[in-house]
TIROKE-809198 format. One record per residue (C-alpha): residue in one letter; y, x, z. Coordinates in steps of 0.02 Angstrom, whole numbers, plus 50000, padded with zeros to 5 digits. Layout:
aYXZ;...
This chain:
m484574898149169;a483794901649338;s483684920749303;y485504921149267;h485814912149427;s484524923049529;f485514937849452;a487254931149491;v486744927949658;l485784946649686;a487454952049600;l488694943649721;a487424948549871;f487564967249800;a489524966649800;f489614960449989;c488444973750038;l489324988949939;q490854981650019;g490114981550189;t489635000250188;l491045009850086;g492685010050195;s492614991050283;i493274994950476;e492674982950596;c493364986450755;e491764983750856;n491094996850777;l492265011350824;n491885022850961;k493155028851090;d493915043250983;s494335031850839;c494755014150907;a496535016450971;f497865013650835;a496505009450715;v496794992750561;s495254983450546;s494714977550349;t495374959050398;g497274966250466;k496854965850634;r497374981650754;c495884988150854;v496034989851054;l495165002051161;e494694993751331;k493815002051491;h492604994051595;v491735000851746;r490064995651795;r489234992551944;s488445009251947;g490355016651916;l489885023451744;e491555019651639;v491175012351464;y492385010051323;d492234997851193;c493344993551047;h493814975151000;t494654965450882;s496414962250936;e497424945750880;i498894958850824;e499084958650619;a499634975250563;d500924972050382;k500154976050255;l498914989750313;k496904988750309;d495594999950330;w496495013150449;i496075024950579;e497625036050630;t497745051850578;d497695066250710;e499375074050623;c500115055250666;l499655056250839;k500205071550863;a501945068850784;c502285052750877;s501625060151054;l500245047551050;d498335048151138;r496965043351057;n496245035451198;v497625025251266;l496715009651311;g497624991851273;i499144989151172;s500954990751272;s502654992051230;d503015002351394;s502875018851321;l504605014551234;l505535016151413;e505005033651402;s506525045351312;h505165058651272;f504155046251170;t505635036151106;q506295052651026;s504565055750947;l504385041050859;c506235043550821;s505815060150741;p505795063050567;q503895068550566;c503505051050636;y504575039950577;n504655043150413;s502605048750389;c501785038250503;p501825021150443;n500535012350539;i501335017950717;v502895012750664;d502554996650601;l501634992250771;y503155000850899;f504154991650780;n503444974750807;l503174979450988;a505134983351010;a505364966250907;g504424957251058;e505524964951198;g507204960451056;v507494977151004;y507584982350839;l506815000850809;p508095006450673;k509575003450810;l508535010950934;c508185026650847;e509955027950780;a510515026150968;m509325040751022;g509805051350886;e511745047450932;k511145052451123;t510515067751055;r512025074350956;r513145068551076;g512075077051224;m512125093451104;q513915092951066;e514335092351242;i513095107251290;n513985117451138;s515915111751187;s515655113651380;g515605133551381;f514605132751524;v513005140451516;a511685133551681;p511385146651783;g509515151851806;p508165150751939;v509285165952016;s510905167052013;k512395175952100;l513685160552066;s514535153352234;s513875135252252;s515765130452287;k516025129952079;f515105115452072;n515495105352196;a516095085752140;p517955083452149;g518955075452267;p519925059152245;i521035057252093;s522625050052189;g522835050952392;r523095032052383;k521945021952473;m520815008952382;s521244994052494;e523124992952450;n522854984852294;y521164974052325;v521244957652415;a519484951352509;a518704935252481;p518614921952622;p516904923052696;m516384905852630;a517004893352485;p518414880852570;y517674862352576;
C-alpha cells in the first residue's frame, strides 16, 4: 500500500514537471522578442514593460497582466500575424490608442488579419468594447469608407496631378457662395443675457 501511495505521488509530481516543461507559457519567462501579444498558460495576456535603471540602461521585462484572453492559452503570436495586422513585436503595454489610427484599423480589419489572427482580433475586440465600440461594426464602417473613397476616385474622372504639373491653380479654387443672399437676413441673434 505504501509503494502504491509513493508511486501515485511520484507520478503526479512527474505530470506537473512534464506540463511545466512542455508548452506551459509563463509571461515572466518570455524575452522581449516574444512577450507582446503572448498569452500565458493561465489565459492571461503578457505585457512588455520598460524600466530605465539609474545608469540609463533600458531593461525590458515581461509580466502577466490581469487581462484574460477568450479561449486562448499558451500562445505566442506569429510574425505573419503581426505583419498582417501592422503591429510591432516590441510594443509596450496594452492600449486601445492604436484603434484611433486609420492605417492600423484598416490592417486590423483586413481579411489577412481579421480572419487569420484570432488572438489579435480578440484583444482589440475587447479593447474596442472597453471604449464603447463594437469592432465588427467599426470594420464594416472602415470597409464602406474605403469602398466609398475608391468609388469617388473612380467616378470623378479627375486624376490628381503629379509633383510637376502645368495645370493652372485657378482650376482648384474653392467655389463662391451658392446665392448672393446675406446670411444675417434670416437669423435673429439671441440676447446677451438671459432675462430674469
